[in-house]
C-alpha positions, 0 to 999 in steps of 0.5 A, spaced: 427 585 368 423 588 362 417 586 358 417 586 350 415 594 350 421 595 354 417 596 361 421 595 367 417 590 371 417 589 379 420 583 382 417 579 388 421 581 395 420 574 397 426 570 398 423 563 397 416 561 395 412 555 392 412 557 385 405 556 382 403 556 375 397 560 372 394 558 365 391 565 363 385 565 357 385 571 354 382 573 347 385 580 349 392 580 348 398 583 344 400 579 338 405 581 332 401 585 327 396 588 333 401 590 338 396 595 342 391 590 342 390 588 350 396 591 352 394 592 359 392 585 360 399 583 357 402 588 362 398 585 368 401 578 366 408 580 365 408 584 372 405 578 376 410 573 372 416 578 374 414 577 382 417 570 381 412 567 385 407 565 379 409 562 372 404 564 367 402 561 360 397 565 356 393 562 351 390 567 346 385 564 342 385 567 335 378 567 332 378 566 324 372 566 319 372 560 315 372 564 309 379 568 308 376 575 309 381 580 307 380 584 314 382 578 318 389 577 313 393 580 319 391 575 324 392 569 320 400 571 320 400 571 328 405 565 330 402 559 333 406 560 339 411 566 341 415 568 347 413 575 350 418 577 355 418 572 361 411 569 358 410 564 353 404 566 349 400 560 345 395 563 339 390 557 337 385 558 332 378 558 333 372 558 328 369 565 328 362 567 324 362 575 324 356 578 327 353 571 328 357 566 333 357 571 339 353 566 343 357 560 342 364 563 341 365 560 348 364 553 346 368 554 340 374 557 344 373 551 349 373 546 343 379 549 340 383 550 346 382 544 350 387 539 347 392 544 348 391 546 355 390 538 356 397 537 353 400 543 357 397 541 363 400 534 362 407 536 361 407 541 367 401 541 371 397 548 372 395 550 379 389 555 377 386 557 370 384 564 369 380 569 364 382 576 363 375 578 360 368 575 362 365 574 356 367 570 351 373 568 355 370 566 362 365 561 360 370 558 355 375 558 361 370 555 366 370 549 361 377 548 361 378 549 368 373 544 369 376 539 364 383 540 368 380 539 375 383 546 377 380 552 380 378 558 376 378 566 376 375 571 372 376 578 371 370 583 369 373 589 365 366 593 363 363 591 356 363 584 357 358 585 363 355 591 360 354 589 353 354 581 353 350 581 360 344 584 357 344 578 352 340 572 354 344 567 352 351 570 354 348 572 361 346 565 362 353 563 361 356 569 365 352 567 371 354 559 370 361 561 370 361 566 375 358 561 380 364 556 378 369 561 379 373 561 386 375 568 385 371 574 381 375 580 380 372 587 377 376 593 375 371 598 379 367 598 385 361 600 380 362 594 376 362 590 382 355 593 384 352 592 376 354 585 377 351 584 383 345 586 380 345 581 375 346 575 381 353 575 382 354 576 389 359 582 392 361 577 397 365 573 392 368 579 388 374 583 389 376 590 386 382 589 382 384 596 380 388 597 373 396 598 374 400 604 371 407 604 368 409 610 372 416 611 369 412 612 362 406 616 364 408 622 368 408 629 367 412 633 362 411 640 362 405 642 358 409 647 353 415 642 352 410 636 351 406 641 346 413 643 342 415 636 342 409 633 339 408 638 334 414 637 331 413 630 329 411 630 322 406 623 323 402 627 328 401 634 325 398 637 332 398 644 332 403 648 336 399 653 339 392 654 342 388 650 347 388 643 345 383 637 347 384 630 346 380 624 345 384 617 346 380 610 345 378 606 339 373 609 334 367 606 336 360 609 337 360 607 345 366 611 346 363 618 344 368 621 340 362 624 336 359 628 342 366 631 343 366 633 336 360 637 337 362 640 343 367 644 339 361 648 336 360 651 344 367 653 345 371 658 342 374 657 335 381 657 337 380 650 341 381 644 337 380 637 338 385 631 337 383 624 336 387 618 337 385 611 335 382 607 329 376 604 328 370 602 324 367 609 326 372 613 323 369 615 316 362 617 320 366 621 325 370 625 319 364 626 315 361 629 322 367 634 322 365 636 315 358 637 316 359 641 322 364 645 318 370 643 323 375 640 319 380 645 321 379 644 328 379 636 329 385 632 327 385 625 327 391 622 329 390 615 327 394 609 331 399 613 336 405 609 338 405 607 345 412 611 346 409 617 344 402 617 348 405 620 354 408 626 351 401 627 347 397 626 353 402 631 357 401 636 351 393 636 352 390 641 356 384 636 358 383 629 355 375 628 353 372 621 353 365 621 353 364 613 353 357 610 354 360 605 358 366 603 361 369 599 367 375 603 369 378 606 363 386 605 363 386 612 358 383 615 364 389 613 369 394 614 364 392 622 362 391 623 370 398 620 371 401 625 366 398 631 369 392 632 364 385 632 367 379 628 364 372 630 362 368 624 363 361 622 364 359 618 370 360 611 368 363 605 371 369 607 376 369 614 374 368 617 381 373 612 384 378 616 379 376 623 379 375 624 387 375 632 386 376 637 381 384 636 381 383 630 377 378 633 372 370 633 371 365 628 371 359 631 367 353 629 363 354 626 356 352 632 352 356 636 348 354 642 352 356 639 358 363 637 356 364 644 353 362 647 359 367 643 363 372 644 358 371 652 359 372 651 366 378 647 366 381 652 360 380 658 365 382 655 371 387 649 370 389 645 376 397 644 376 400 638 372 403 636 379 396 636 383 392 632 377 398 627 377 397 626 385 391 623 383 394 617 380 399 615 385 395 609 388 396 606 381 402 602 379 403 595 376 407 593 382 401 594 386 396 591 381 401 584 381 401 584 388 393 584 389 393 579 383 397 574 387 394 575 393 387 574 390 389 568 386 393 565 393 386 565 396 383 562 390 387 556 391 385 555 398 389 553 404 395 548 403 394 541 403 398 540 410 393 546 413 387 543 411 388 536 413 390 539 420 
């Protein structure tokens, strides 16, 4: 079985089981016109559904402002419902007030989603409601689970805790949803501790690491990958010379500006390719001009998912100076391709970079990044030794762990609890 992007999906080894039904609420999810948005959530849900012991229905609420703003036009074209591989995805709309409605978005989502959830539940009952992001998804899913009389699971991924958890109104909603949940998942041990500091007990929280498409993200000899990538006109990546790569949305918290500034402390033949799009693109391009680095920094824009593994393999190191992370998929994908990472000590960094074969954990400064890059370029670990650090990550392991957590959240079968 394969997913909508051609992924091979794991199958459950069980020959007979009681199929459970999951209703997943996720504002992060791919849809026509934004296929790369929340791809890791879709991959997780597909892997779970492919096991055979869980049937998954996704409700992906689409926030639209009351006025027809041009930048929201692609979202208006998203269908109300679609099939993606083994999953049915519903895309109900809710009213969004850009930069204003953040504190009330969970209520707006719940109000828009609940009638649909009730209709689907009446047709074929669900066993569990989950949220794939702690805010705004978590509090919205909590209202829906309560209305349906179902247990609730919520996953924390990083900025939903580190950003929204610092805002009073959102924090109260996060804590209320957490106390309602039968299962709480986090992407790293570090994030679990951050949540415990907020008042969410570690004893009720499960660390649930991201998955990895091991068939796609694996080492391709660096020189061969570089020749392949440099031959693609849409990318225009340099064919020779040391290459650093940033992969991520172009937003300030990802720190691409720090990576650009690091070039001033590196030899002139070292170049930086930046893959991604976002609101910070103009500012980052202006910075390269200001620093006189136009010939050393190349903005690749949105890189097709099919090309990302080759691009990662072609780089000598992947640099991502994020201000905060949970456990970034980009870290795992780079390492799986044999490309060491240079990252700050944020989120689950120390759960990924266990030693120097995986890369370097450094201070979030241009000087520290340049020093780490100099070291890696002078003493590069083999691609195979780097990739070995990603062996514990796979979508089959991710789905198996998720199924076990959800089964525990449901509690013992009625026959057992009655005995």
